[in-house]
C-alpha positions as CSV (number, residue, x, y, z in Angstrom):
1,M,-10.7,8.6,7.3
2,R,-13.9,10.2,6.2
3,D,-17.6,10.5,6.6
4,N,-19.7,10.7,3.5
5,G,-19.9,14.3,2.3
6,R,-20.8,16.1,-0.9
7,V,-20.6,13.2,-3.3
8,T,-22.6,11.8,-6.2
9,S,-25.2,9.1,-5.6
10,A,-26.2,6.0,-7.5
11,T,-29.3,3.9,-7.3
12,R,-28.8,1.7,-10.3
13,E,-27.2,-1.7,-10.4
14,P,-23.4,-1.9,-10.5
15,Q,-21.7,-1.6,-13.8
16,T,-19.6,-4.8,-13.9
17,Q,-16.8,-5.5,-16.3
18,A,-16.4,-8.5,-18.5
19,A,-14.5,-11.4,-16.9
20,A,-10.9,-11.5,-18.2
21,T,-7.9,-12.4,-16.1
22,P,-9.0,-14.4,-13.0
23,V,-9.0,-12.3,-9.8
24,R,-6.4,-13.2,-7.2
25,L,-6.6,-10.2,-4.9
26,I,-9.3,-7.7,-3.8
27,A,-8.1,-4.4,-2.5
28,T,-10.7,-2.3,-0.8
29,D,-10.8,1.1,1.0
30,L,-12.7,1.2,4.2
31,D,-14.5,4.5,5.1
32,G,-17.1,5.3,2.5
33,T,-16.4,2.1,0.7
34,L,-16.5,-1.2,2.7
35,L,-17.8,0.4,5.9
36,R,-21.3,1.7,6.1
37,D,-21.7,5.3,7.4
38,D,-22.1,4.0,10.9
39,K,-18.6,2.4,10.5
40,S,-20.1,-1.1,10.7
41,V,-19.4,-4.0,8.3
42,S,-22.7,-5.4,7.2
43,P,-23.5,-9.1,7.5
44,R,-23.6,-9.4,3.7
45,T,-20.2,-7.8,3.4
46,V,-18.8,-10.1,6.1
47,A,-20.1,-13.1,4.2
48,A,-18.7,-11.9,0.9
49,L,-15.2,-11.3,2.4
50,A,-15.2,-14.8,3.9
51,A,-16.4,-16.3,0.7
52,A,-13.6,-14.6,-1.3
53,E,-10.9,-15.9,1.1
54,E,-12.4,-19.4,1.0
55,A,-12.2,-19.2,-2.8
56,G,-8.5,-18.4,-2.6
57,V,-8.8,-14.7,-3.3
58,E,-6.8,-12.6,-0.9
59,V,-8.5,-9.5,0.6
60,F,-6.4,-6.5,1.5
61,F,-7.8,-3.5,3.4
62,V,-6.1,-0.4,1.9
63,T,-7.0,2.7,4.0
64,G,-5.9,6.1,5.1
65,R,-6.6,5.1,8.7
66,P,-3.7,4.6,11.1
67,A,-3.2,1.1,12.5
68,R,-4.7,2.0,15.8
69,W,-8.1,2.6,14.1
70,M,-8.2,-0.8,12.5
71,D,-10.3,-2.5,15.2
72,V,-13.4,-2.1,12.9
73,V,-12.1,-4.8,10.6
74,S,-9.6,-6.7,12.7
75,D,-12.0,-9.7,12.9
76,H,-12.1,-9.9,9.1
77,V,-8.4,-10.0,8.0
78,H,-8.4,-13.8,7.8
79,G,-5.2,-15.8,7.3
80,H,-2.7,-13.2,6.2
81,G,-3.8,-10.6,8.7
82,L,-2.3,-7.8,6.8
83,A,-3.6,-4.3,6.0
84,I,-2.2,-1.3,4.2
85,C,-2.6,1.8,6.4
86,G,-1.8,5.5,6.3
87,N,-2.4,5.7,2.5
88,G,0.4,3.2,1.9
89,A,2.8,4.5,4.5
90,A,2.6,1.2,6.5
91,V,1.8,-2.5,6.0
92,V,0.5,-3.8,9.3
93,D,-0.1,-7.3,10.7
94,L,-3.3,-7.0,12.7
95,H,-3.2,-10.5,14.2
96,G,-2.3,-9.1,17.6
97,G,-5.5,-7.1,17.8
98,P,-6.0,-3.4,18.7
99,G,-2.9,-1.9,20.3
100,A,-0.7,-5.0,19.5
101,H,-0.3,-4.7,15.8
102,R,3.1,-5.2,14.2
103,F,4.5,-3.0,11.4
104,V,5.7,-5.2,8.6
105,K,6.7,-2.4,6.2
106,V,7.1,1.3,6.9
107,R,7.5,3.9,4.1
108,E,8.2,7.0,6.1
109,L,8.0,10.7,5.2
110,P,11.6,12.0,5.6
111,R,11.6,14.9,8.2
112,K,13.4,17.2,5.8
113,N,10.6,16.7,3.2
114,A,8.0,17.1,5.9
115,L,9.5,20.4,7.1
116,D,9.7,21.6,3.5
117,A,6.0,20.7,2.9
118,V,4.9,22.5,6.1
119,R,6.9,25.7,5.1
120,L,5.7,25.7,1.5
121,L,2.1,25.1,2.4
122,R,2.1,27.7,5.1
123,D,3.3,30.2,2.5
124,A,0.8,29.2,-0.1
125,A,-2.2,28.9,2.3
126,P,-1.9,31.0,5.4
127,G,-4.0,29.6,8.2
128,T,-3.1,26.0,7.6
129,V,-2.6,24.0,10.8
130,Y,-0.9,20.6,11.1
131,A,-0.9,17.2,12.9
132,V,1.9,14.6,12.6
133,E,1.0,10.9,12.4
134,Q,3.8,8.5,13.4
135,T,3.9,4.7,13.7
136,F,2.5,4.8,17.2
137,G,2.3,8.5,18.2
138,F,0.0,11.3,17.2
139,N,1.0,15.0,17.7
140,Q,-0.5,18.2,16.6
141,E,-0.4,22.0,16.7
142,P,-2.5,23.7,19.4
143,A,-4.8,25.2,16.7
144,Y,-5.4,21.9,14.9
145,P,-9.1,21.0,15.3
146,K,-10.4,18.0,17.1
147,L,-11.1,15.9,14.1
148,H,-10.1,12.5,15.2
149,M,-11.7,12.0,18.6
150,E,-8.3,11.3,20.3
151,V,-6.0,13.1,22.6
152,P,-2.6,14.0,21.0
153,D,0.6,13.0,22.7
154,T,2.1,16.4,22.2
155,L,0.9,19.9,21.4
156,A,3.6,22.0,19.6
157,P,4.3,23.8,16.3
158,A,4.8,21.4,13.4
159,E,8.4,22.7,12.9
160,D,9.2,21.6,16.5
161,L,7.5,18.3,16.2
162,L,9.5,17.5,13.0
163,A,12.8,18.9,14.1
164,P,15.7,16.4,13.9
165,D,16.3,16.8,17.7
166,S,12.6,16.5,18.6
167,H,11.7,14.0,21.3
168,T,9.6,12.3,18.5
169,A,12.7,11.9,16.3
170,G,13.2,8.2,17.0
171,E,9.8,7.3,15.6
172,P,9.1,7.3,11.8
173,V,6.7,9.9,10.4
174,L,4.0,8.3,8.3
175,K,2.1,11.4,7.2
176,I,1.3,15.0,8.0
177,L,-2.3,16.1,8.2
178,A,-2.9,19.7,7.0
179,H,-6.2,21.4,7.8
180,H,-7.5,24.8,6.5
181,P,-10.6,26.3,8.1
182,D,-11.9,28.2,5.0
183,L,-10.6,26.7,1.7
184,D,-12.6,24.4,-0.6
185,P,-11.3,20.9,-0.1
186,D,-10.5,20.3,-3.8
187,A,-9.0,23.7,-4.3
188,F,-6.8,23.2,-1.2
189,L,-5.6,19.9,-2.6
190,T,-4.7,21.4,-6.0
191,L,-2.9,24.3,-4.3
192,A,-0.9,22.0,-2.0
193,R,0.2,19.7,-4.9
194,I,1.5,22.7,-6.8
195,A,3.2,24.2,-3.8
196,I,4.8,21.0,-2.5
197,G,5.7,19.5,-5.8
198,D,7.6,16.2,-5.7
199,R,8.8,16.7,-2.1
200,A,5.8,14.6,-0.9
201,N,2.7,12.9,-2.0
202,V,-0.5,14.9,-1.2
203,T,-4.0,13.6,-1.2
204,R,-7.3,13.7,0.7
205,S,-10.0,11.5,2.0
206,S,-12.1,13.8,4.1
207,P,-15.1,15.9,3.0
208,S,-13.4,18.9,4.8
209,A,-10.3,20.8,3.8
210,L,-8.0,18.2,5.4
211,L,-5.0,17.0,3.4
212,E,-2.8,13.9,4.0
213,I,0.9,14.3,3.1
214,S,3.0,11.2,2.7
215,G,6.5,10.4,1.5
216,P,7.5,10.9,-2.2
217,G,5.9,8.2,-4.2
218,V,4.0,6.7,-1.3
219,S,0.4,6.0,-2.1
220,K,-2.1,3.2,-1.7
221,A,-1.2,2.1,-5.2
222,S,2.5,1.9,-4.8
223,T,2.4,0.0,-1.6
224,L,-0.2,-2.4,-2.9
225,A,2.0,-3.0,-6.0
226,L,4.9,-3.9,-3.7
227,C,2.7,-6.3,-1.7
228,C,1.4,-7.9,-4.9
229,A,4.9,-8.3,-6.4
230,E,5.9,-10.2,-3.3
231,R,3.1,-12.6,-3.9
232,G,3.6,-12.9,-7.7
233,I,0.3,-11.2,-8.4
234,S,0.0,-8.9,-11.4
235,H,-2.1,-5.7,-11.5
236,E,-4.4,-7.4,-14.0
237,E,-5.3,-9.9,-11.2
238,V,-6.4,-7.2,-8.8
239,V,-9.8,-5.7,-8.2
240,A,-10.0,-2.5,-6.3
241,F,-12.7,-0.4,-4.6
242,G,-12.7,3.2,-3.5
243,D,-14.6,6.5,-3.1
244,M,-12.2,9.4,-2.5
245,P,-9.2,11.1,-4.2
246,N,-6.7,9.0,-2.1
247,D,-8.1,6.0,-4.0
248,V,-7.6,7.3,-7.5
249,E,-4.0,5.9,-8.1
250,M,-5.1,2.4,-6.7
251,L,-8.2,2.3,-8.9
252,T,-6.1,3.3,-12.0
253,W,-3.4,0.7,-11.2
254,A,-5.7,-2.3,-10.7
255,G,-6.8,-4.4,-13.6
256,R,-10.5,-3.9,-12.6
257,S,-11.7,-1.2,-10.3
258,Y,-15.0,0.1,-9.0
259,A,-16.1,3.5,-7.8
260,M,-18.7,3.5,-5.1
261,G,-22.1,5.1,-5.8
262,N,-21.2,7.7,-3.3
263,A,-17.8,8.5,-4.8
264,H,-16.1,11.7,-5.5
265,P,-16.2,12.8,-9.2
266,D,-12.5,12.1,-9.6
267,V,-13.0,8.6,-8.5
268,L,-15.9,8.0,-10.8
269,A,-13.7,9.2,-13.6
270,A,-10.7,7.0,-12.6
271,A,-12.5,3.7,-12.0
272,S,-13.2,1.2,-14.8
273,G,-16.6,0.3,-13.3
274,R,-19.2,1.5,-10.8
275,T,-21.1,-0.2,-8.0
276,V,-23.8,1.0,-5.6
277,A,-23.1,3.0,-2.5
278,N,-21.4,1.9,0.7
279,N,-24.6,1.8,2.6
280,D,-26.0,-0.5,-0.1
281,D,-23.1,-3.0,0.3
282,G,-21.6,-2.1,-3.0
283,V,-18.4,-4.0,-2.4
284,A,-20.2,-7.2,-1.5
285,V,-22.4,-6.9,-4.6
286,V,-19.4,-7.0,-6.8
287,I,-17.5,-9.7,-4.9
288,E,-20.6,-11.9,-5.1
289,R,-20.6,-11.5,-8.9
290,L,-16.8,-12.0,-9.2
291,L,-17.1,-15.3,-7.3
292,D,-20.0,-16.3,-9.6
293,E,-17.6,-15.7,-12.6
294,R,-15.2,-18.3,-11.1
295,R,-17.8,-21.1,-10.9
């Protein structure tokens, strides 16, 4: 969901953590983490992911991206074929390929909560404009900027898009996107969290003032925890990677976690280890070392 923006840099070797509980699952963000800035998966990273799966370590892609944007990694999901999309709002089976994915689990944002969030944030930050991400549809307000290189299904005020009698009412809302043209991104995030409170979960993964608003308690971490519980995997057996505020909960939850060299300061503070930047294959560097620990 992001291009690299104003972040810290790292050129030193990764800070790895002492081997403890064996790793059973790797959870990695995509943009700014697994993917290089050109949105490619490097040959080294492809090889590391395949080696992890061959060693019996599951790899989960955990991203803010919607399912329809998962073609960049659909060739690398291996046997289970699952990814966590929309910051935890959906677990998606990608086996069908682009446009044919299947939603395994949906954790929707109730429309009442969504409407409350829109109203409260409009009051707290005049000038905020919205888009609504659903399982298959994408709708936005006329003033919402063209940030996502796609044509919306509908242009209308957010209140109309989220109304109980809207033509979109039969499809779950995964998250709301809120954009402000002037505010500092981190200041906008803090303001929104105070204004919205526990009605929704608010985070961000973009270098611009673009917030992602999900259902109460819905995050990458909480959905990953559900997926791990279904597999009998404890948080101590999980290694996670990320670079932006929407990764913080996941990095805190995982037994071992790594902030990318290009990570936001909050991510650097939350993770228990650091690796090099996404363009330097920081995820692959750590996976290779983790697999060496198992030998």
